[in-house]
PDB file as gemmi writes it, atoms N, CA and C in Angstrom:
CRYST1    1.000    1.000    1.000  90.00  90.00  90.00 P 1                      
ATOM      1  N   GLY A   1      90.369 106.213  87.426  1.00  0.00           N  
ATOM      2  CA  GLY A   1      90.651 105.721  88.683  1.00  0.00           C  
ATOM      3  C   GLY A   1      91.908 106.564  89.294  1.00  0.00           C  
ATOM      4  N   ARG A   2      92.089 106.366  90.407  1.00  0.00           N  
ATOM      5  CA  ARG A   2      93.209 107.135  91.244  1.00  0.00           C  
ATOM      6  C   ARG A   2      94.277 105.903  91.448  1.00  0.00           C  
ATOM      7  N   GLU A   3      95.542 106.401  91.572  1.00  0.00           N  
ATOM      8  CA  GLU A   3      96.606 105.560  91.819  1.00  0.00           C  
ATOM      9  C   GLU A   3      96.670 105.765  93.294  1.00  0.00           C  
ATOM     10  N   LEU A   4      96.562 104.588  94.132  1.00  0.00           N  
ATOM     11  CA  LEU A   4      96.521 104.537  95.585  1.00  0.00           C  
ATOM     12  C   LEU A   4      98.025 103.827  95.983  1.00  0.00           C  
ATOM     13  N   LEU A   5      98.704 104.624  96.995  1.00  0.00           N  
ATOM     14  CA  LEU A   5     100.106 104.117  97.511  1.00  0.00           C  
ATOM     15  C   LEU A   5     100.015 104.075  98.869  1.00  0.00           C  
ATOM     16  N   ASP A   6     100.435 102.987  99.456  1.00  0.00           N  
ATOM     17  CA  ASP A   6     100.513 102.768 100.900  1.00  0.00           C  
ATOM     18  C   ASP A   6     101.556 103.746 101.578  1.00  0.00           C  
ATOM     19  N   LEU A   7     102.690 103.724 100.775  1.00  0.00           N  
ATOM     20  CA  LEU A   7     103.777 104.510 101.448  1.00  0.00           C  
ATOM     21  C   LEU A   7     104.373 105.364 100.049  1.00  0.00           C  
ATOM     22  N   PRO A   8     103.785 106.481  99.815  1.00  0.00           N  
ATOM     23  CA  PRO A   8     104.293 107.218  98.645  1.00  0.00           C  
ATOM     24  C   PRO A   8     105.802 107.435  98.477  1.00  0.00           C  
ATOM     25  N   GLY A   9     106.591 107.421  99.551  1.00  0.00           N  
ATOM     26  CA  GLY A   9     108.008 107.701  99.256  1.00  0.00           C  
ATOM     27  C   GLY A   9     108.938 106.488  99.293  1.00  0.00           C  
ATOM     28  N   ALA A  10     108.188 105.318  99.482  1.00  0.00           N  
ATOM     29  CA  ALA A  10     108.873 104.072  99.548  1.00  0.00           C  
ATOM     30  C   ALA A  10     109.406 103.577  98.056  1.00  0.00           C  
ATOM     31  N   PRO A  11     110.587 102.907  98.194  1.00  0.00           N  
ATOM     32  CA  PRO A  11     111.202 102.246  96.799  1.00  0.00           C  
ATOM     33  C   PRO A  11     109.942 101.318  96.258  1.00  0.00           C  
ATOM     34  N   ARG A  12     110.034 101.412  94.935  1.00  0.00           N  
ATOM     35  CA  ARG A  12     108.996 100.487  94.207  1.00  0.00           C  
ATOM     36  C   ARG A  12     109.665  99.294  93.459  1.00  0.00           C  
ATOM     37  N   PRO A  13     109.264  98.140  93.555  1.00  0.00           N  
ATOM     38  CA  PRO A  13     109.825  97.064  92.758  1.00  0.00           C  
ATOM     39  C   PRO A  13     109.883  97.431  91.403  1.00  0.00           C  
ATOM     40  N   ASP A  14     110.706  96.673  90.331  1.00  0.00           N  
ATOM     41  CA  ASP A  14     110.526  96.874  88.987  1.00  0.00           C  
ATOM     42  C   ASP A  14     109.268  96.522  88.680  1.00  0.00           C  
ATOM     43  N   PRO A  15     108.409  97.324  87.604  1.00  0.00           N  
ATOM     44  CA  PRO A  15     107.149  96.948  87.197  1.00  0.00           C  
ATOM     45  C   PRO A  15     106.921  95.422  86.688  1.00  0.00           C  
ATOM     46  N   GLY A  16     107.990  94.693  86.280  1.00  0.00           N  
ATOM     47  CA  GLY A  16     107.773  93.380  85.770  1.00  0.00           C  
ATOM     48  C   GLY A  16     107.980  92.446  86.785  1.00  0.00           C  
ATOM     49  N   THR A  17     108.167  92.711  88.059  1.00  0.00           N  
ATOM     50  CA  THR A  17     108.257  91.730  89.037  1.00  0.00           C  
ATOM     51  C   THR A  17     106.722  91.272  89.660  1.00  0.00           C  
ATOM     52  N   PRO A  18     106.821  90.008  89.394  1.00  0.00           N  
ATOM     53  CA  PRO A  18     105.577  89.344  89.767  1.00  0.00           C  
ATOM     54  C   PRO A  18     105.106  89.469  91.260  1.00  0.00           C  
ATOM     55  N   ALA A  19     103.986  89.730  91.604  1.00  0.00           N  
ATOM     56  CA  ALA A  19     103.395  89.749  92.969  1.00  0.00           C  
ATOM     57  C   ALA A  19     103.593  88.225  93.454  1.00  0.00           C  
ATOM     58  N   PRO A  20     104.037  87.961  94.895  1.00  0.00           N  
ATOM     59  CA  PRO A  20     104.100  86.638  95.305  1.00  0.00           C  
ATOM     60  C   PRO A  20     102.619  86.002  95.481  1.00  0.00           C  
ATOM     61  N   VAL A  21     102.538  84.693  95.511  1.00  0.00           N  
ATOM     62  CA  VAL A  21     101.085  84.030  95.791  1.00  0.00           C  
ATOM     63  C   VAL A  21     100.831  84.355  97.215  1.00  0.00           C  
ATOM     64  N   ARG A  22      99.600  84.681  97.458  1.00  0.00           N  
ATOM     65  CA  ARG A  22      99.034  84.911  98.521  1.00  0.00           C  
ATOM     66  C   ARG A  22      97.649  84.281  98.653  1.00  0.00           C  
ATOM     67  N   PHE A  23      97.454  83.776  99.930  1.00  0.00           N  
ATOM     68  CA  PHE A  23      96.081  82.924 100.236  1.00  0.00           C  
ATOM     69  C   PHE A  23      95.277  83.979 100.960  1.00  0.00           C  
ATOM     70  N   LEU A  24      94.056  84.280 100.723  1.00  0.00           N  
ATOM     71  CA  LEU A  24      93.160  85.196 101.238  1.00  0.00           C  
ATOM     72  C   LEU A  24      92.249  84.468 102.091  1.00  0.00           C  
ATOM     73  N   PRO A  25      91.735  84.984 103.040  1.00  0.00           N  
ATOM     74  CA  PRO A  25      90.577  84.459 103.832  1.00  0.00           C  
ATOM     75  C   PRO A  25      89.170  84.896 103.238  1.00  0.00           C  
ATOM     76  N   ALA A  26      88.070  84.229 103.588  1.00  0.00           N  
ATOM     77  CA  ALA A  26      86.856  84.688 103.181  1.00  0.00           C  
ATOM     78  C   ALA A  26      86.632  86.079 103.207  1.00  0.00           C  
ATOM     79  N   PHE A  27      85.842  86.612 102.561  1.00  0.00           N  
ATOM     80  CA  PHE A  27      85.492  88.143 102.625  1.00  0.00           C  
ATOM     81  C   PHE A  27      86.805  89.096 102.901  1.00  0.00           C  
ATOM     82  N   ASP A  28      87.800  88.737 102.327  1.00  0.00           N  
ATOM     83  CA  ASP A  28      88.988  89.605 102.500  1.00  0.00           C  
ATOM     84  C   ASP A  28      88.652  91.019 101.769  1.00  0.00           C  
ATOM     85  N   ASN A  29      89.213  92.039 102.352  1.00  0.00           N  
ATOM     86  CA  ASN A  29      88.892  93.427 101.777  1.00  0.00           C  
ATOM     87  C   ASN A  29      89.744  93.560 100.550  1.00  0.00           C  
ATOM     88  N   ALA A  30      90.637  92.903 100.261  1.00  0.00           N  
ATOM     89  CA  ALA A  30      91.143  93.151  98.851  1.00  0.00           C  
ATOM     90  C   ALA A  30      90.227  92.781  97.715  1.00  0.00           C  
ATOM     91  N   VAL A  31      89.531  91.774  97.898  1.00  0.00           N  
ATOM     92  CA  VAL A  31      88.526  91.580  97.021  1.00  0.00           C  
ATOM     93  C   VAL A  31      87.111  92.287  97.099  1.00  0.00           C  
ATOM     94  N   LEU A  32      86.729  92.575  98.365  1.00  0.00           N  
ATOM     95  CA  LEU A  32      85.428  93.251  98.482  1.00  0.00           C  
ATOM     96  C   LEU A  32      85.411  94.593  98.744  1.00  0.00           C  
ATOM     97  N   GLY A  33      86.481  95.232  99.142  1.00  0.00           N  
ATOM     98  CA  GLY A  33      86.663  96.516  99.521  1.00  0.00           C  
ATOM     99  C   GLY A  33      86.496  97.701  98.311  1.00  0.00           C  
ATOM    100  N   TYR A  34      86.431  97.335  97.182  1.00  0.00           N  
ATOM    101  CA  TYR A  34      86.313  98.215  96.305  1.00  0.00           C  
ATOM    102  C   TYR A  34      85.292  98.200  95.102  1.00  0.00           C  
ATOM    103  N   GLN A  35      84.539  99.203  94.720  1.00  0.00           N  
ATOM    104  CA  GLN A  35      83.608  99.179  93.673  1.00  0.00           C  
ATOM    105  C   GLN A  35      84.065  98.426  92.397  1.00  0.00           C  
ATOM    106  N   ASP A  36      85.213  98.733  91.876  1.00  0.00           N  
ATOM    107  CA  ASP A  36      85.793  98.237  90.678  1.00  0.00           C  
ATOM    108  C   ASP A  36      86.821  97.221  91.151  1.00  0.00           C  
ATOM    109  N   ARG A  37      86.515  95.930  91.052  1.00  0.00           N  
ATOM    110  CA  ARG A  37      87.198  94.707  91.680  1.00  0.00           C  
ATOM    111  C   ARG A  37      87.915  94.252  90.313  1.00  0.00           C  
ATOM    112  N   GLY A  38      87.760  94.816  89.188  1.00  0.00           N  
ATOM    113  CA  GLY A  38      88.521  94.282  87.834  1.00  0.00           C  
ATOM    114  C   GLY A  38      89.947  94.287  87.950  1.00  0.00           C  
ATOM    115  N   ARG A  39      90.407  94.798  88.849  1.00  0.00           N  
ATOM    116  CA  ARG A  39      92.038  94.912  89.046  1.00  0.00           C  
ATOM    117  C   ARG A  39      92.345  93.624  89.619  1.00  0.00           C  
ATOM    118  N   ILE A  40      91.632  92.919  90.362  1.00  0.00           N  
ATOM    119  CA  ILE A  40      91.948  91.715  91.108  1.00  0.00           C  
ATOM    120  C   ILE A  40      91.397  90.437  90.552  1.00  0.00           C  
ATOM    121  N   ILE A  41      89.962  90.621  90.277  1.00  0.00           N  
ATOM    122  CA  ILE A  41      89.207  89.445  89.942  1.00  0.00           C  
ATOM    123  C   ILE A  41      88.436  89.548  88.703  1.00  0.00           C  
ATOM    124  N   ASP A  42      88.423  88.444  87.818  1.00  0.00           N  
ATOM    125  CA  ASP A  42      87.751  88.540  86.506  1.00  0.00           C  
ATOM    126  C   ASP A  42      86.255  88.331  86.842  1.00  0.00           C  
ATOM    127  N   ASP A  43      85.434  88.924  85.841  1.00  0.00           N  
ATOM    128  CA  ASP A  43      84.062  89.014  86.058  1.00  0.00           C  
ATOM    129  C   ASP A  43      83.317  87.589  86.104  1.00  0.00           C  
ATOM    130  N   PRO A  44      83.883  86.454  85.449  1.00  0.00           N  
ATOM    131  CA  PRO A  44      83.144  85.204  85.701  1.00  0.00           C  
ATOM    132  C   PRO A  44      83.282  84.671  87.162  1.00  0.00           C  
ATOM    133  N   HIS A  45      84.327  85.287  87.844  1.00  0.00           N  
ATOM    134  CA  HIS A  45      84.461  84.632  89.224  1.00  0.00           C  
ATOM    135  C   HIS A  45      84.115  85.611  90.332  1.00  0.00           C  
ATOM    136  N   ARG A  46      83.448  86.728  89.887  1.00  0.00           N  
ATOM    137  CA  ARG A  46      83.072  87.958  90.690  1.00  0.00           C  
ATOM    138  C   ARG A  46      81.992  87.331  91.877  1.00  0.00           C  
ATOM    139  N   GLY A  47      81.154  86.553  91.638  1.00  0.00           N  
ATOM    140  CA  GLY A  47      80.072  86.163  92.481  1.00  0.00           C  
ATOM    141  C   GLY A  47      80.656  85.526  93.544  1.00  0.00           C  
ATOM    142  N   LEU A  48      81.860  84.620  93.366  1.00  0.00           N  
ATOM    143  CA  LEU A  48      82.268  83.938  94.386  1.00  0.00           C  
ATOM    144  C   LEU A  48      82.775  84.589  95.656  1.00  0.00           C  
ATOM    145  N   SER A  49      83.020  86.066  95.461  1.00  0.00           N  
ATOM    146  CA  SER A  49      83.578  86.849  96.584  1.00  0.00           C  
ATOM    147  C   SER A  49      82.499  86.917  97.603  1.00  0.00           C  
ATOM    148  N   VAL A  50      81.110  86.942  97.296  1.00  0.00           N  
ATOM    149  CA  VAL A  50      80.053  87.310  98.204  1.00  0.00           C  
ATOM    150  C   VAL A  50      79.477  85.885  98.845  1.00  0.00           C  
ATOM    151  N   THR A  51      80.068  84.622  98.278  1.00  0.00           N  
ATOM    152  CA  THR A  51      79.723  83.531  98.835  1.00  0.00           C  
ATOM    153  C   THR A  51      80.638  83.199 100.021  1.00  0.00           C  
ATOM    154  N   GLY A  52      81.731  83.845 100.182  1.00  0.00           N  
ATOM    155  CA  GLY A  52      82.614  83.614 101.240  1.00  0.00           C  
ATOM    156  C   GLY A  52      83.827  82.546 100.826  1.00  0.00           C  
ATOM    157  N   ALA A  53      83.971  82.587  99.642  1.00  0.00           N  
ATOM    158  CA  ALA A  53      85.074  81.819  98.877  1.00  0.00           C  
ATOM    159  C   ALA A  53      86.505  82.458  99.505  1.00  0.00           C  
ATOM    160  N   ARG A  54      87.553  81.378  99.711  1.00  0.00           N  
ATOM    161  CA  ARG A  54      88.831  82.012 100.067  1.00  0.00           C  
ATOM    162  C   ARG A  54      89.570  81.764  98.779  1.00  0.00           C  
ATOM    163  N   PHE A  55      90.266  82.873  98.426  1.00  0.00           N  
ATOM    164  CA  PHE A  55      90.891  83.123  97.016  1.00  0.00           C  
ATOM    165  C   PHE A  55      92.481  82.973  97.403  1.00  0.00           C  
ATOM    166  N   VAL A  56      93.005  82.340  96.215  1.00  0.00           N  
ATOM    167  CA  VAL A  56      94.521  82.426  95.996  1.00  0.00           C  
ATOM    168  C   VAL A  56      94.996  83.367  94.998  1.00  0.00           C  
ATOM    169  N   LEU A  57      95.856  84.494  95.232  1.00  0.00           N  
ATOM    170  CA  LEU A  57      96.361  85.413  94.303  1.00  0.00           C  
ATOM    171  C   LEU A  57      97.607  84.805  93.639  1.00  0.00           C  
ATOM    172  N   VAL A  58      97.511  84.920  92.453  1.00  0.00           N  
ATOM    173  CA  VAL A  58      98.784  84.643  91.631  1.00  0.00           C  
ATOM    174  C   VAL A  58      99.028  85.720  90.864  1.00  0.00           C  
ATOM    175  N   ASP A  59     100.319  86.413  90.978  1.00  0.00           N  
ATOM    176  CA  ASP A  59     100.615  87.692  90.525  1.00  0.00           C  
ATOM    177  C   ASP A  59      99.652  88.776  90.642  1.00  0.00           C  
ATOM    178  N   GLY A  60      99.009  88.618  91.976  1.00  0.00           N  
ATOM    179  CA  GLY A  60      98.202  89.737  92.205  1.00  0.00           C  
ATOM    180  C   GLY A  60      96.700  89.508  91.590  1.00  0.00           C  
ATOM    181  N   ARG A  61      96.279  88.448  91.002  1.00  0.00           N  
ATOM    182  CA  ARG A  61      95.124  88.170  90.627  1.00  0.00           C  
ATOM    183  C   ARG A  61      94.228  87.068  91.044  1.00  0.00           C  
ATOM    184  N   VAL A  62      93.156  86.866  91.146  1.00  0.00           N  
ATOM    185  CA  VAL A  62      92.369  85.783  91.747  1.00  0.00           C  
ATOM    186  C   VAL A  62      92.533  84.682  90.759  1.00  0.00           C  
ATOM    187  N   SER A  63      93.137  83.603  91.204  1.00  0.00           N  
ATOM    188  CA  SER A  63      93.465  82.621  90.363  1.00  0.00           C  
ATOM    189  C   SER A  63      92.873  81.148  90.743  1.00  0.00           C  
ATOM    190  N   ALA A  64      92.652  81.137  91.922  1.00  0.00           N  
ATOM    191  CA  ALA A  64      92.025  79.734  92.491  1.00  0.00           C  
ATOM    192  C   ALA A  64      91.270  80.089  93.918  1.00  0.00           C  
ATOM    193  N   THR A  65      90.652  78.990  94.181  1.00  0.00           N  
ATOM    194  CA  THR A  65      90.067  79.205  95.657  1.00  0.00           C  
ATOM    195  C   THR A  65      90.767  78.120  96.440  1.00  0.00           C  
ATOM    196  N   TRP A  66      90.488  78.169  97.848  1.00  0.00           N  
ATOM    197  CA  TRP A  66      91.188  77.107  98.719  1.00  0.00           C  
ATOM    198  C   TRP A  66      90.272  76.926  99.871  1.00  0.00           C  
ATOM    199  N   THR A  67      90.353  75.715 100.412  1.00  0.00           N  
ATOM    200  CA  THR A  67      89.563  75.289 101.552  1.00  0.00           C  
ATOM    201  C   THR A  67      90.633  74.320 102.390  1.00  0.00           C  
ATOM    202  N   VAL A  68      90.319  74.075 103.636  1.00  0.00           N  
ATOM    203  CA  VAL A  68      91.039  73.460 104.599  1.00  0.00           C  
ATOM    204  C   VAL A  68      90.263  72.254 105.385  1.00  0.00           C  
ATOM    205  N   GLU A  69      90.749  71.099 105.362  1.00  0.00           N  
ATOM    206  CA  GLU A  69      89.924  70.245 106.043  1.00  0.00           C  
ATOM    207  C   GLU A  69      90.918  69.020 106.531  1.00  0.00           C  
ATOM    208  N   ASP A  70      90.892  68.719 107.760  1.00  0.00           N  
ATOM    209  CA  ASP A  70      91.809  67.829 108.561  1.00  0.00           C  
ATOM    210  C   ASP A  70      93.322  67.962 108.172  1.00  0.00           C  
ATOM    211  N   GLY A  71      93.634  69.323 108.193  1.00  0.00           N  
ATOM    212  CA  GLY A  71      95.012  69.545 108.108  1.00  0.00           C  
ATOM    213  C   GLY A  71      95.534  69.524 106.789  1.00  0.00           C  
ATOM    214  N   THR A  72      94.605  69.429 105.544  1.00  0.00           N  
ATOM    215  CA  THR A  72      95.099  69.496 104.303  1.00  0.00           C  
ATOM    216  C   THR A  72      94.353  70.660 103.618  1.00  0.00           C  
ATOM    217  N   VAL A  73      95.182  71.579 103.106  1.00  0.00           N  
ATOM    218  CA  VAL A  73      94.847  72.650 102.165  1.00  0.00           C  
ATOM    219  C   VAL A  73      94.508  72.098 100.766  1.00  0.00           C  
ATOM    220  N   THR A  74      93.335  72.506 100.195  1.00  0.00           N  
ATOM    221  CA  THR A  74      93.007  72.048  98.973  1.00  0.00           C  
ATOM    222  C   THR A  74      92.786  73.436  98.191  1.00  0.00           C  
ATOM    223  N   VAL A  75      93.496  73.380  97.080  1.00  0.00           N  
ATOM    224  CA  VAL A  75      93.432  74.332  96.000  1.00  0.00           C  
ATOM    225  C   VAL A  75      92.758  74.173  94.830  1.00  0.00           C  
ATOM    226  N   THR A  76      91.682  74.828  94.446  1.00  0.00           N  
ATOM    227  CA  THR A  76      91.027  74.574  93.110  1.00  0.00           C  
ATOM    228  C   THR A  76      91.249  75.670  92.262  1.00  0.00           C  
ATOM    229  N   PRO A  77      92.026  75.514  91.104  1.00  0.00           N  
ATOM    230  CA  PRO A  77      92.371  76.509  90.293  1.00  0.00           C  
ATOM    231  C   PRO A  77      91.068  76.926  89.271  1.00  0.00           C  
ATOM    232  N   LEU A  78      91.058  78.231  89.216  1.00  0.00           N  
ATOM    233  CA  LEU A  78      90.114  78.835  88.563  1.00  0.00           C  
ATOM    234  C   LEU A  78      90.428  79.164  86.930  1.00  0.00           C  
ATOM    235  N   ARG A  79      91.807  78.937  86.654  1.00  0.00           N  
ATOM    236  CA  ARG A  79      92.270  79.045  85.305  1.00  0.00           C  
ATOM    237  C   ARG A  79      93.634  78.012  85.342  1.00  0.00           C  
ATOM    238  N   ARG A  80      94.115  77.785  84.106  1.00  0.00           N  
ATOM    239  CA  ARG A  80      95.373  76.990  84.045  1.00  0.00           C  
ATOM    240  C   ARG A  80      96.526  77.603  84.796  1.00  0.00           C  
ATOM    241  N   LEU A  81      97.212  76.927  85.523  1.00  0.00           N  
ATOM    242  CA  LEU A  81      98.362  77.510  86.343  1.00  0.00           C  
ATOM    243  C   LEU A  81      99.549  76.945  85.553  1.00  0.00           C  
ATOM    244  N   THR A  82     100.481  77.958  85.357  1.00  0.00           N  
ATOM    245  CA  THR A  82     101.725  77.296  84.837  1.00  0.00           C  
ATOM    246  C   THR A  82     102.441  76.456  85.733  1.00  0.00           C  
ATOM    247  N   ARG A  83     103.591  75.684  85.313  1.00  0.00           N  
ATOM    248  CA  ARG A  83     104.181  74.802  86.416  1.00  0.00           C  
ATOM    249  C   ARG A  83     104.816  75.488  87.460  1.00  0.00           C  
ATOM    250  N   PRO A  84     105.434  76.672  87.257  1.00  0.00           N  
ATOM    251  CA  PRO A  84     106.156  77.377  88.113  1.00  0.00           C  
ATOM    252  C   PRO A  84     105.259  78.155  89.193  1.00  0.00           C  
ATOM    253  N   GLU A  85     103.991  78.460  88.591  1.00  0.00           N  
ATOM    254  CA  GLU A  85     102.848  78.960  89.274  1.00  0.00           C  
ATOM    255  C   GLU A  85     102.247  77.932  90.364  1.00  0.00           C  
ATOM    256  N   ARG A  86     102.174  76.616  89.915  1.00  0.00           N  
ATOM    257  CA  ARG A  86     101.700  75.524  90.445  1.00  0.00           C  
ATOM    258  C   ARG A  86     102.592  75.366  91.765  1.00  0.00           C  
ATOM    259  N   ALA A  87     103.812  75.156  91.412  1.00  0.00           N  
ATOM    260  CA  ALA A  87     104.932  75.048  92.525  1.00  0.00           C  
ATOM    261  C   ALA A  87     104.906  76.062  93.565  1.00  0.00           C  
ATOM    262  N   GLU A  88     104.709  77.358  93.259  1.00  0.00           N  
ATOM    263  CA  GLU A  88     104.666  78.473  94.151  1.00  0.00           C  
ATOM    264  C   GLU A  88     103.465  78.425  94.904  1.00  0.00           C  
ATOM    265  N   VAL A  89     102.130  78.028  94.407  1.00  0.00           N  
ATOM    266  CA  VAL A  89     101.045  77.807  95.122  1.00  0.00           C  
ATOM    267  C   VAL A  89     101.102  76.736  96.072  1.00  0.00           C  
ATOM    268  N   ALA A  90     101.734  75.570  95.514  1.00  0.00           N  
ATOM    269  CA  ALA A  90     101.950  74.399  96.730  1.00  0.00           C  
ATOM    270  C   ALA A  90     102.789  74.876  97.638  1.00  0.00           C  
ATOM    271  N   GLU A  91     103.862  75.594  97.607  1.00  0.00           N  
ATOM    272  CA  GLU A  91     104.888  75.871  98.636  1.00  0.00           C  
ATOM    273  C   GLU A  91     104.121  76.714  99.592  1.00  0.00           C  
ATOM    274  N   GLU A  92     103.366  77.794  99.005  1.00  0.00           N  
ATOM    275  CA  GLU A  92     102.698  78.559 100.005  1.00  0.00           C  
ATOM    276  C   GLU A  92     101.379  77.978 100.745  1.00  0.00           C  
ATOM    277  N   GLY A  93     100.785  76.980 100.054  1.00  0.00           N  
ATOM    278  CA  GLY A  93      99.734  76.073 100.652  1.00  0.00           C  
ATOM    279  C   GLY A  93     100.316  75.222 101.842  1.00  0.00           C  
ATOM    280  N   GLN A  94     101.701  74.832 101.603  1.00  0.00           N  
ATOM    281  CA  GLN A  94     102.213  74.056 102.665  1.00  0.00           C  
ATOM    282  C   GLN A  94     102.523  74.784 103.910  1.00  0.00           C  
ATOM    283  N   ALA A  95     102.955  76.118 103.687  1.00  0.00           N  
ATOM    284  CA  ALA A  95     103.153  76.956 104.708  1.00  0.00           C  
ATOM    285  C   ALA A  95     101.854  77.221 105.615  1.00  0.00           C  
ATOM    286  N   LEU A  96     100.833  77.637 104.756  1.00  0.00           N  
ATOM    287  CA  LEU A  96      99.404  77.735 105.242  1.00  0.00           C  
ATOM    288  C   LEU A  96      99.086  76.552 106.209  1.00  0.00           C  
ATOM    289  N   ALA A  97      99.131  75.318 105.386  1.00  0.00           N  
ATOM    290  CA  ALA A  97      98.659  74.114 106.304  1.00  0.00           C  
ATOM    291  C   ALA A  97      99.554  73.986 107.451  1.00  0.00           C  
ATOM    292  N   SER A  98     100.818  74.276 107.602  1.00  0.00           N  
ATOM    293  CA  SER A  98     101.545  74.223 108.766  1.00  0.00           C  
ATOM    294  C   SER A  98     101.036  75.100 109.731  1.00  0.00           C  
ATOM    295  N   PHE A  99     100.776  76.344 109.313  1.00  0.00           N  
ATOM    296  CA  PHE A  99     100.450  77.356 110.178  1.00  0.00           C  
ATOM    297  C   PHE A  99      99.064  76.984 110.833  1.00  0.00           C  
ATOM    298  N   LEU A 100      98.082  76.541 110.108  1.00  0.00           N  
ATOM    299  CA  LEU A 100      96.791  76.290 110.492  1.00  0.00           C  
ATOM    300  C   LEU A 100      96.631  75.186 111.593  1.00  0.00           C  
ATOM    301  N   SER A 101      97.571  74.182 111.281  1.00  0.00           N  
ATOM    302  CA  SER A 101      97.556  72.925 112.109  1.00  0.00           C  
ATOM    303  C   SER A 101      98.638  73.208 113.289  1.00  0.00           C  
ATOM    304  N   ASP A 102      99.139  74.252 113.521  1.00  0.00           N  
ATOM    305  CA  ASP A 102     100.128  74.386 114.442  1.00  0.00           C  
ATOM    306  C   ASP A 102     101.239  73.435 114.283  1.00  0.00           C  
ATOM    307  N   GLY A 103     101.836  73.311 113.070  1.00  0.00           N  
ATOM    308  CA  GLY A 103     103.050  72.633 112.793  1.00  0.00           C  
ATOM    309  C   GLY A 103     102.669  70.993 112.633  1.00  0.00           C  
ATOM    310  N   GLY A 104     101.359  70.479 112.709  1.00  0.00           N  
ATOM    311  CA  GLY A 104     101.068  69.220 112.624  1.00  0.00           C  
ATOM    312  C   GLY A 104     100.936  68.606 111.199  1.00  0.00           C  
ATOM    313  N   SER A 105     100.635  69.585 110.103  1.00  0.00           N  
ATOM    314  CA  SER A 105     100.590  69.007 108.803  1.00  0.00           C  
ATOM    315  C   SER A 105     101.057  70.179 107.889  1.00  0.00           C  
ATOM    316  N   ASP A 106     101.581  69.621 106.691  1.00  0.00           N  
ATOM    317  CA  ASP A 106     101.855  70.570 105.726  1.00  0.00           C  
ATOM    318  C   ASP A 106     101.406  70.098 104.265  1.00  0.00           C  
ATOM    319  N   ARG A 107     100.384  69.231 104.504  1.00  0.00           N  
ATOM    320  CA  ARG A 107      99.671  68.628 103.415  1.00  0.00           C  
ATOM    321  C   ARG A 107      98.875  69.673 102.506  1.00  0.00           C  
ATOM    322  N   VAL A 108      99.133  69.680 101.178  1.00  0.00           N  
ATOM    323  CA  VAL A 108      98.477  70.660 100.216  1.00  0.00           C  
ATOM    324  C   VAL A 108      98.214  69.866  98.947  1.00  0.00           C  
ATOM    325  N   THR A 109      96.925  69.982  98.440  1.00  0.00           N  
ATOM    326  CA  THR A 109      96.707  69.459  96.933  1.00  0.00           C  
ATOM    327  C   THR A 109      96.205  70.573  96.214  1.00  0.00           C  
ATOM    328  N   VAL A 110      96.734  70.372  94.990  1.00  0.00           N  
ATOM    329  CA  VAL A 110      96.449  71.516  94.029  1.00  0.00           C  
ATOM    330  C   VAL A 110      95.565  70.658  92.848  1.00  0.00           C  
ATOM    331  N   GLY A 111      94.386  71.064  92.697  1.00  0.00           N  
ATOM    332  CA  GLY A 111      93.675  70.419  91.575  1.00  0.00           C  
ATOM    333  C   GLY A 111      93.945  70.817  90.244  1.00  0.00           C  
ATOM    334  N   ALA A 112      93.362  69.961  89.437  1.00  0.00           N  
ATOM    335  CA  ALA A 112      93.398  70.298  88.101  1.00  0.00           C  
ATOM    336  C   ALA A 112      92.728  71.529  87.564  1.00  0.00           C  
ATOM    337  N   ALA A 113      93.216  72.148  86.328  1.00  0.00           N  
ATOM    338  CA  ALA A 113      92.607  73.347  85.807  1.00  0.00           C  
ATOM    339  C   ALA A 113      91.245  73.082  85.351  1.00  0.00           C  
ATOM    340  N   PRO A 114      90.553  73.954  85.432  1.00  0.00           N  
ATOM    341  CA  PRO A 114      89.102  73.802  84.668  1.00  0.00           C  
ATOM    342  C   PRO A 114      89.179  73.700  83.105  1.00  0.00           C  
ATOM    343  N   PRO A 115      88.217  72.980  82.646  1.00  0.00           N  
ATOM    344  CA  PRO A 115      88.238  72.665  81.206  1.00  0.00           C  
ATOM    345  C   PRO A 115      88.181  74.011  80.299  1.00  0.00           C  
TER     346      PRO A 115                                                      
END                                                                             
């Protein structure tokens, strides 16, 4: 593979710096735009990308899906999230709920990890 850089001359964070939690919309290019998607999504979850699932990235990897209904963002983990990861997902989910409801709600639920 090739190393792709958005800004070749820009400063880089320390390699150990985790990527922030990100909520992606359905059919996002980050998940669908590459032939080799192994850098972002594990094989068992790859089929979700073509069904229109909305993903949550934790440290740059697909780790959960999300939906929104009646102002509440619901996160369904695809793996066990650590306590700090759950807290970061919840915080970002609250910001998303607030944005989607024009400030009317910041409700978020983070479900249990799969067995």
